[in-house]
N, C-alpha and C positions, 0 to 999 in steps of 0.2 A: 506697791509696783517698784520693780530696782532703780535706782535712779546711776545711769552709771557714768563716771567720773571721768574727765581728761588725766590721762595717763600722760607722766614726762616722756620728754624726748627719748630719753634711754628707759624701753620697758628694764624695769627690775625681776629678778626672780621671785617666787613665793616667799612667804616669812620662814617658812620650813630651810630654805636653801641660803638665806641671809646672813652669813656667820664667815668670820672671819678663813676660815679654813676651809674655804669648800674647793673640792677638788681642781685637778687641772682639766678634766675633759668637762665638768657643767661649767666652769669658766669658760669653756672653747663653747660650749652649748649658746651661752647666753652672749658673746661676742659674737658670734653668728648671728642668732636673732636680734641684736643691735642693729646689725649694717643690714639686714635685710628689711627691718621697720625703717629704715633712716634712706634707702633706697625706695623703696613705696611710698613714703609717705612724704610731704615740700618741706624743706631744711627749714621752714619758720612755723609750720604744723597751721598755718591759716587758712580756716575750713574745714581742718582735719581733725578726726577723731582715731583715736589707737586704741583698741582692746587685743591685746598680746597675752596671747594664755590663761583667760579669763573665763573662758565659756564653759570649761569643763569644770567649774564650781558653780557657776551662776544656776539655780532652781528654777528660773520660768525665762528660757533665752528669748522668745520671741518676745516676752513687755520689755527685757530689757532692751532689745533693738529695736523697738517703737520708743520709746523712752529717749535713745538714742539719735535717732532722726527728724526727732521732735524740734529742737535746737539746732539742726543741720543744715547750714545755709544751702538755698537752694540749689548751689555749684558746690559742694561741700563734700567729703569722702569720709567714707566709714574704711579704717585697714584693720583687718581681723588674721591675727593667727594664730593656732589652735594645735595641740598635735591631734596627728591624725588614728583615726580608728584603726588603720591599719597595722598600727604599730601596738596599740592594746597589749595583746599577748607578752610581746619581748619587755614592754611597760613593767604591767605586772609581775613578769618573772624577775625584773631586775630591783624590782619592790618588792618581793621576798627574799632574796636573796641578798637584801640591805645594798646595794648599789645605788635606789634612787630612795630617795626621803620624801619626795611628793605622795600625796594619797591617792591609793588604787581607786576608791568609788568615787569617779567623776563623770562626767558626760565625755562620750565618745563618740566625736561628731566624724560622719565620713564628709568627703567634699560635696554631696547629693545634700546631706542634710543641711551643712552652708545655704546652699543655694535656697534650700527650702524654707528656711529662718527667715532667708532674708526676702523672699517673695512675701511670707505672710505678713512682716513687717512693714511694707510699704517700698521694701528695698529694691534696686536690681545690681544684681553681679556685673561688675566691670571689667573684672579679670581672678582669674585663679587657677591656684596652681600647689602643686609640692615640692619643696627644697629640703633638704640634708637626708643623705640616706648614709651617712657614716657620723654621729654626734660623739664619737669619740677622737681627737685628733693625733693622729699618725702622721711624721714627718710623709710629706710627697702623696701618699696615697688618702688622706683625706681632701687634701686639695682633686686630686684626682678624680674622685669620688664628689663631691658636693658640687664643687665648678663645673666639672662636664660631661661626668655620666649621668647627674641627676638632673640635667637639661635636656637629655637623649631619648627616644622611647627604648622599653618600656619601662627606664628609670625615671622617666618624669613623671609616673605615676604611683611611686613607692616611697616618696620622702617621709619624712617624721615629721617636717610642720605645712598643715594647713595653711596658707595662705588667702585672702581673699581683698578686693576693692571691691567697695558697696557705692552706689549714689541714687538720692533721690528718685522714685518715679514721679510724673506728673508736671505739668509745667515750669519752667525755670521762669516766667512773666505771662501775666495774663494779658498784656498791652500787646499790641501787632508790632514785633520791631522792626525798624529799619535796616536795610542792608546796602552794602557797598560791594559791588563786584567789580575786580579789578580787572583787566585786560591787556597783558602785556601783547605788544603788537612791531613786530620785527621783518618788514617786506609785505606787508598784509592789506597796500591800498585800497585794494578790490574788497574788502567785506566792511570795512569802516561805517559806513553808513547803513547797511544791513544790520549790522548789529547794535544800533541806537535803533532802529525800525522796530528790528525784532522783539529786542529783549524786554520781557514782560516790568510791568510795574507791580511791586513785591510791598506790602509793609508800608508802614507810615510815609518812608519814603524811599526812593533807589536810586543809588548813586554809581557813576558809569566811569570809570577812572581807568582812562587809556593811559600804558608808560608806553613811549616809542624807544624801540632798543638798538637808534641809529643804525637806522634800516637805508640801503640804496636804492630805494623805490621814492614814491612819491608820499607814503606813510603819515610820514608827520606832517604835512601840508594838508593830506585830506584829513587825519584828527583835526588839527586847526580850524578846517574847512567845517565840518561837520559840528564840532561844538559849537563855533561862535555862531551857527545858524540857527542851533537848534537852543540859543542862551536866552533865558526868562527874559522875556520883554518887560516886564515889570522893573526890571534890575532890584527886587527884593531879597535879599539870602533867605533862602527856604520858604518864596512862595509856590516856588513849583514841587509838583511831587517828584518829579525827576531831576536829579542832577547831575549837571558833567563837568566833567574835568580832564585835563591830561599835563602833563609834564614827560620829559624826555631824560631818558636815564644818560647816569653819568657811567656806571659801571657795565660788567659784562656778565650774559647769560639771566635768564628768564628768572630764577633763584632772587638774584638783585633786585630785578623788577618789580615780581613780586611783594617784596619787601620795603620798598619803595613807596607802592602802593598802598600796602596794610599803614604804613606809616601815615598818610594823607588819608585816610579814611575815615568819615565819622559815622557811620552806622553802626548799631549793633552786633551786626553781623556779615562776617568777611565772605568775600567768593571772590576764586578764582573761573575766569572763563577765558579760554584760549581765540584766539582772536581767527584762529582758523574755521570758525564754525564747522567744527566735526561734530561739535557735540550741539543738538538743535537748539536753537534759544529758546523755546517755548518751556525746554524741558529743565529751566531754571527756577521754574515754581514749582516744579515736586523737591527739589534742594531747598526750598526755602519751606515748604510746608513740613519737610521733615525737620528739621531743624528745630521752628519755630515747635514745634509740637512736641518738640524733645525725644522725639526717637531715640536718638542720640545726639551725643556734644561736635563730632565730626562727621559729616557726610563725604565721602570716597564714592565718587563718579567710577563706575563699570562697564566695562566697552565689550564684554564677552560673556553678555547672558544673551543677548538678543543676536538673530542672525546679522554678520556684519556686512555692509552694503558692498557690492563688488568696485574691487580697488582701492576699498577704504586704509584696508592695514596687508602687507606684504606678510610672505608667510613665515619669513625669519622673524621679522616683528612681530608677530602673532605667540611663536613659539618662545621668543626671549618675554615677553609678557606672562605667559604660563610659568616658564623656571620662576620670575623675581618673583612674581603672585605668591607661589609656594614656597620661597624661601623666607619672603617678608612674614607673609602668614604666621608662619612658624617662629620668627625670632620673634613676633610683636602679641603671638597668644590672642591674634585675629582672625578671623577667615575672611581675607581679604582676595578677592578673586583677582585685580585690578587696581596694582599700587602705582602705574604707572600711568594714569587717565590723569587730565591735567584739570580739571575741575574737581575742586575743592573748597567746602563751608565749612568753616568754625566760627563760634562765637568772638567778639573783639575780649571781650574780658581774658576769653581762654589761650588768645593768640599772647597777648601781653604777656602771659605766666610764660607764655614756652620764648617767648623774647628776654624774658628775665635769666629765665635758665639756659640758652644757649648756652655757655659756657661749657656746659658736660659734654655737649659733643663736639664744641668748637664750628667754623665755619666749614663745612667740608662740603657743601650740596649747592652748587651751580643751577641745579635747576628747581627747585624751592620746595618739591614734593616730600621730599625725606627728612627735609628739616622738619616741617609741620608734623608729617609722619610717629616721626620718634620722639617728636616732642611732647604731640599726643597723648602715645604710650606711658611713655615718662610719667604725665599726668596723670595718669590714668583717668585719661578720657573715653567717652563710649563711642568707640569706632564702627562704622555701618554700612557697606556697600550700596550705592542706588543707581540701580543697572538703567543706562542710557542708548538710543537709538544712534549707532556711529554712523557718521558718514562720510564719505569722501570730501576732501577738500573742494570749493568752489571757487577757490584761484591761488595761483603763486606754488610754490612747489616746499616741501618741509623745510625746516630748520634743523634737523635732527641728522646728525651720523651714527650710522649703526652702529660701525665699529670701534668708535672712540670713544662715544657715549654711552656703549655696550659694557666698552671695558671698565670706566668711570662707577656705572650701576654695581659691577661684580667688585671691585671695592668697596664701594660702601654696604656691601650686604656683608661682606668679612667685617669692617669696621661696626654697623648694629651689631653683626653675634657679640662682639668681643664686650661693646658697650650695653646692650640689654640683656642678652641672652648670658654667656661665663662672668659670669660677674659672683 
């Protein structure tokens, strides 16, 4: 069996190219490759294996990847870069003309081949694509082709470099993980008691954390009343399977409330549940099962699959949701049908990594949804939609301003494209 070795952070050219007189275009290629690998892999390489331009010379790729995944942590990633089979004729010609000194005979892998080998080795492809359509440096033209055109169809399928991020299949933990459900609540006094009554008990314990957002009605008093009444009569920490707590938000916006709740949470899994109860409370059980069974690392609610209840979503909101779902699906490389659904679930350990890497994006998101989605994509987390039955509000009016928040979302779309796509 071939035992894969952890590569250094900066991927090196093959031995035949490691010479002081490496041509300028080869240096450009490896500088680009370094940049791509550093973007795909975490800075400290913790829990990550990088296999860069190696699979072309491996005699048994399936065995190679099987060995690699044996020592991979449950939440680890394998990052692969490799020449695209589409470029085989070009690279063969370059070798025969003396413009390329690498071996002619090698494994020429298509994107489908990479996916097949991953499945055979017990791995799942989280993200894949191609990059670099101009391997020679020409000022302005190389930037235009490799940064802009290479990310736009059909050029996005024509790159020299295949890349893929892989994760382990199977459960991340054998135990029934606990869950903390964060409920941001502003002017939602009429739903608090029903939320506590209707949310199911999940995992080893279920923690419900209300974050009150400076309401103008009696929401905070209602939260305090419901939580105090539901307190465990024994007074012992952890004695009850369901734990309730609350806090008042110091900042503004749902994003600030979510981050405060996540910092308070004790559960293995973190969930966001909007206090308007437009997502039926019992459907949180589906979110829990999806992440506990490792269907994905990040579960995103989708309101746009099942028929919408009457008056649950206005026409302009529906069209806006459609537009932003298409835009963010392209940017993130994930087919997400409803990026604006407030219900999202992820592992607390993954959230800590998103939090550590927040400086990459900055504090830009007042809603909290996109901070998590962008961070999850940057970490190569597997994101999946979970369709829910969206219902009309049962109390109060929406806290969303259609035009002001729509403009903010449009700004975040361009921001995300610049940070995640055109790099």
